C-alpha positions as a Markdown table, in Angstrom:
| # | Residue | x | y | z |
|---|---|---|---|---|
| 1 | Met | 65.6 | 104.4 | 98.2 |
| 2 | Gly | 69.2 | 103.7 | 100.3 |
| 3 | Val | 70.4 | 102.0 | 103.1 |
| 4 | Gly | 72.0 | 103.0 | 105.9 |
| 5 | Val | 74.7 | 101.7 | 108.8 |
| 6 | Met | 75.8 | 103.2 | 111.6 |
| 7 | Val | 79.7 | 101.9 | 112.1 |
| 8 | Gln | 81.1 | 103.1 | 115.9 |
| 9 | Leu | 84.7 | 102.8 | 115.6 |
| 10 | Arg | 87.0 | 103.4 | 118.5 |
| 11 | Val | 89.7 | 106.0 | 118.1 |
| 12 | Glu | 92.1 | 103.1 | 119.7 |
| 13 | Asp | 91.1 | 100.6 | 117.4 |
| 14 | Ile | 92.0 | 102.8 | 114.3 |
| 15 | Ala | 94.9 | 102.9 | 115.1 |
| 16 | Ser | 96.1 | 100.1 | 116.4 |
| 17 | Ser | 94.4 | 98.3 | 113.5 |
| 18 | Ile | 97.4 | 101.1 | 111.6 |
| 19 | Arg | 99.7 | 99.8 | 113.6 |
| 20 | Lys | 99.5 | 96.2 | 112.4 |
| 21 | Leu | 100.0 | 96.9 | 108.9 |
| 22 | Asp | 103.2 | 95.9 | 106.7 |
| 23 | Gly | 105.1 | 98.9 | 105.5 |
| 24 | Ser | 103.8 | 99.1 | 102.3 |
| 25 | Asp | 99.8 | 98.7 | 104.0 |
| 26 | Arg | 101.0 | 101.9 | 105.0 |
| 27 | Glu | 102.6 | 103.8 | 102.5 |
| 28 | Met | 99.2 | 102.5 | 100.8 |
| 29 | Leu | 96.8 | 103.8 | 103.3 |
| 30 | Leu | 99.4 | 107.0 | 103.7 |
| 31 | Leu | 98.5 | 107.5 | 100.0 |
| 32 | Leu | 95.1 | 106.9 | 100.4 |
| 33 | Leu | 94.6 | 109.8 | 103.4 |
| 34 | Ser | 96.3 | 112.0 | 101.1 |
| 35 | Gly | 94.6 | 113.0 | 98.7 |
| 36 | Lys | 97.3 | 113.2 | 95.7 |
| 37 | Glu | 98.1 | 108.8 | 95.8 |
| 38 | Arg | 98.2 | 109.5 | 92.0 |
| 39 | Glu | 100.8 | 111.2 | 91.7 |
| 40 | Leu | 102.7 | 110.0 | 94.9 |
| 41 | Ala | 102.0 | 106.7 | 93.1 |
| 42 | Lys | 103.8 | 108.0 | 90.0 |
| 43 | Arg | 106.5 | 108.9 | 92.1 |
| 44 | Arg | 106.4 | 105.8 | 94.2 |
| 45 | Arg | 107.5 | 104.2 | 90.4 |
| 46 | Glu | 110.2 | 106.6 | 89.0 |
| 47 | Val | 112.2 | 105.8 | 92.4 |
| 48 | Ala | 111.4 | 101.7 | 92.3 |
| 49 | Ser | 112.2 | 102.0 | 88.1 |
| 50 | Gly | 115.6 | 103.6 | 88.9 |
| 51 | Lys | 114.3 | 107.0 | 86.8 |
| 52 | Val | 114.5 | 109.2 | 90.1 |
| 53 | Lys | 117.5 | 109.1 | 93.2 |
| 54 | Thr | 116.8 | 109.3 | 96.5 |
| 55 | Met | 118.7 | 111.6 | 98.5 |
| 56 | Ser | 120.1 | 110.0 | 101.8 |
| 57 | Arg | 119.2 | 111.7 | 105.0 |
| 58 | Glu | 123.4 | 112.6 | 105.1 |
| 59 | Glu | 123.0 | 115.4 | 101.7 |
| 60 | Ile | 119.6 | 116.7 | 103.5 |
| 61 | Phe | 121.2 | 118.3 | 106.6 |
| 62 | Arg | 124.2 | 117.9 | 105.2 |
| 63 | Asp | 124.4 | 122.0 | 106.0 |
| 64 | Val | 122.7 | 122.1 | 108.6 |
| 65 | Leu | 124.6 | 120.9 | 111.5 |
């Protein structure tokens, strides 16, 4: 036998809660929502450990303008 629970949340309340999150919590939320949390978490660890160097904004957009 199961137990059901109904929760009603307004989108505005959810958005407000997300805005209040700090950077690392927002990043974790993004990982969870993306469905690729393992892959992205691995990449994050590689960047944090120095195995991988991220590109700067200038490097990314160098030949665009």
